[in-house]
N, C-alpha and C positions, 0 to 999 in steps of 0.2 A: 656623692659620686665616688669619693675615695673609699668609703666603706663598702659600696657595692662592688667596686673593682677588686678590693681585697677579698670580699666574699666570693666573687667568681673564681679567684685564684685558688683559694682553699677548697671551694666547691668543685673545682675541676678534679682535684684529687679524690674527693668523695665519689664523683661521677665514675672515675675509672674503677674504683673498688666496686661500686654498684653494678657496673657492666659485668664483672666477673660473677657476682651473685646471680644476676639475671640470666646469663648464658648457661650456667650449669643448672639452674632451676628449670629453664626451658627445655634443656636436653635430657635431663635425668629425673627431674621432679623432686630434688632435695636441695637443701641449703648447705653450701660449703662454708662452714664456720671457721675454716682455716684461712679464709681469704684475707682477713686483716693481718694475720701473721705472715702471709705471703708478702704483703706490703712492707712489713718490718724487715723480713729476710732479704727482699729485693734491694732495700736501701743499704743493707750491709754488704751484699754482693757488689753493688755499685761502688761503695766506699773502698772495698778491697781493690777493685779494678782501677779506680781513680788513683789510689796510692801507688800502684805498680806502674801504670802508664804515665803518671805525672812526671816521671823522670825523663820520658822520651817524647811526649807530645804536649801540646799546649793549645789553649783557645778552643775553637770550634771542633777541630779533629779529636781532641781529648773528650769532649762532651759526647760526640757521636760514637766514639769507640766505647765509652762507658755504657751507653745505651745498648749498643749491639751486644756486648759481652754479657750484660745483665739479662737481656732478653733471651739469648741463646742458653745461658745457664739455667734460668728459671723454666724455660720450655723443657729442657732435659730433666729438671726436677719434677715437672708435672708428669712427664712420661713415666718416670721411675715410680712415683707415688701411685699413679693410676694402675700401673702393672702390678706392683707389689702389694697394694693395700686396697684401693677402691674396687677394682674389678673382682678380686676374690670375695670381698664382703658382699658386693651386689649379687654375685653368683650364688652365694650360700645363704642369703637372707630370703625369707618368705616375704611376699608382697606386703603383708600386714605389719611386718617389723622393719621393712627396708628403711623408712625415713628415720626411725629411732636409731637404728644401727649406724646409719650414715651420719647422723647428728653426733653420736658418741665418737665415731671414727674421726670425723673432721676436727672436732674439738681436741681430741688426743693428738692429732697431727700438729695442730697449732701449738699445743704445749711443748711438743717435741722440738719444733722449730725455734720456739722461744728459748728453750734451754740450750740448744746447740749454739744459738747466738750469744747466750750468756757465757758459755764456756770459751768460745772462740774470741769474742770481742769484749769480754768482761762486762761489768755492770754500769759503768759510767756513760752518760750520753756523749756522743762524739759529734763534733762539728764537721759538716760535710759541704764545703764551699764549691759545689759543682758549677754553679752559674756565677758570672761576675756580678758584683754588687754595684750600688749606685742608684740614682734617681732618674726617672724618665719624666720629662715635663711636656704636657700637651693640654690644650684647651684650658690653660690656667691651673691645671692640676699637677701635683708632684707625686708620682707613684713609684714605689720601689721597683727597680728593674727586675727583681726576682719575680714579681707578680707577672710582668710581661712575658718573661721566659716560661713561666708555668702555663700561662694561657696559650702561648704559641705551641709549646710541646704537646699540650692536651689537644689542641686543634689538629695538629699533624697526626696524632695517634688516632683520633676519631675518624679522620679522613682515610687513614690506612685501614682501619677496621671496617668502615663502610665499603671500601674497595674490595676487601677480602670477602665480605659477606655477600655482596651483590654482583661482583664482576669476576668471580673465580668459581671453578667447579667445586673446590673445597668448601667455599662459603655456601654454595647452593646446596651441597650435601648436608652441611651443618644446619641450615635453616629447615631442610626437609625433615631431618631427624628430630629437630626441636618441635616441629609441627605434629608429626606422627611417626614414631619409630617403626611400627609394624608395617605401615604402608611404604615407608622409605625402603625397608628391607625387601619388600616384595617387588619394588621397582629396580632392584639391583644395586642399591647404595650400600656400601660397606659401613654399617652402623658403628662398629667398634672403632674404625679409623676416624669417623666423624666425632665420636665422643673424645678420642684422644686429642683431636684438633681443638675441640671446645675447651678442654682442660688447659691445653697449651696457651690458647688465647687468653683465658681467664688468668692464668698465672703471669703471663707477660704484661697484661694491663695492670695487674696488681703491683708487679715489680716496677713498672714505669711510675705508678703513683708513689711508690717508695722513693724513687729517685727525685721526684718533683718536690716532695714534702721534706726530704732530708735537709736541704739547705735552709729551709724555713724554720723547722722545729727540731733540728738535730736528729741523729739516728740513735734510737734506744731500744734495748732488747724487750722492754715491757710495754711497748706502744702498740702491739698488735691488736689487743682487745679494743682499744679506743678506735682505731681505724676500722676494725671489723664492725663495731656497733654503728659508727657513722655511715659506713657504706651500706649496711643493711637497712638503716633508716632511709637513706636516699633511694635505695631500690624499691622499698615499699611505698615511699612517698610518690615516686613517679609511676609505679606500676611494675611489679616484679615480673620478670620473664620477657620484658620488652626493652631492647637496648636503647633506643632513643628516649624512652621514658626514664630509664635509669640515669642517663646523662642529664636530662632536665631536672630530675629529682635531686641529683647531687649538686648541681649549680644553685638550685633554689635553697637547699639546706644550708649551703655555705653562705649565701647572701643573708638569710635569716639570722644565722649565728653572728655574722659580723655586724649587722645592723643592731641586733640586740646588745652586743658588747659595746658598740660605739655610742649608741644613743641612750642606753640605760646604764648598764654596769657590766664590766667584764666577767664578774663572777656568775652572771646569769646567762652566759653565752649559750650553753647547751640546753639549759632548762627552757629558755624562751623558744628556741628552735624546735625542740621536741614537743612543746605544748602546741605549737602551730601544726606539727605533724599529726598529733592526736586529733585536733579539730578537723583537719582536712580528711582524715580517715573516717571520722564519724559522719562526715557529709558524703564522702565518696570512698567506700571501703576498698575498692579495687585500685586506688591510687589516682593521681591526676590524669594520667594518660592510659591507665589500665582499663580493660573491658571485662565485664562480668559474663562468663560463658552462659549461653542458654541451654537449659536442660529440657529435652523433649521426652515425653512419656509415650 
């Protein structure tokens, strides 16, 4: 049970990264390979806010303030990148080269974010004690309190995301654009505004993942590739393009990793998990909760 709880905690981070992948894939049909670097950069933004606000706030107000500042900053960064980079590339790319061009663009943006973090915060990993430490005991188990905070924060984030997608006009427009952009535009939906909203949500969820994993694994400028690969694997495992499936895939991947590390050997953590991912995709290529679209002739 302790391995499973720890796996759910780290899996919740993978789930938030996978949500970003899935939302952008559903809306635009390409993979944002800068998503892992967004996690890294969001952790550094939160670290900077924590250092400044730590002089004036403490306890829960400090944690909430760090989350709000990080979310607003990363949403602004998403708007800037979408306006200056993604939208011009999409407009000038032919349909046959769009996915390749966006692959190169998002990878380039990730490398830029990594080097900005290297310049500003240097190369050494930085300890980020955002959440209080200690053990939580229940049902005869002793679980690090950090895991509990991570699960609570992820649960709140998922509830907020569900409320946005299913109970607001913005979320309705985002889901309509993800389903069919042309029909959504004919129905009077501002497609570009919905795409901006999608990027903002993807960047905010990635940044929250960075805040959650920072106190557990430190904040490091070269961690973006790792988070990006884990989040991408989680999205594919659950079924890319589907938000609930991405969350399920992230949690399952985290549990598989932790069980493999705890019951066998820590060095095989990722290898065991990704072996299971390959097996599942061989059996169900669309992912556990994904659906294969029917093609009619």
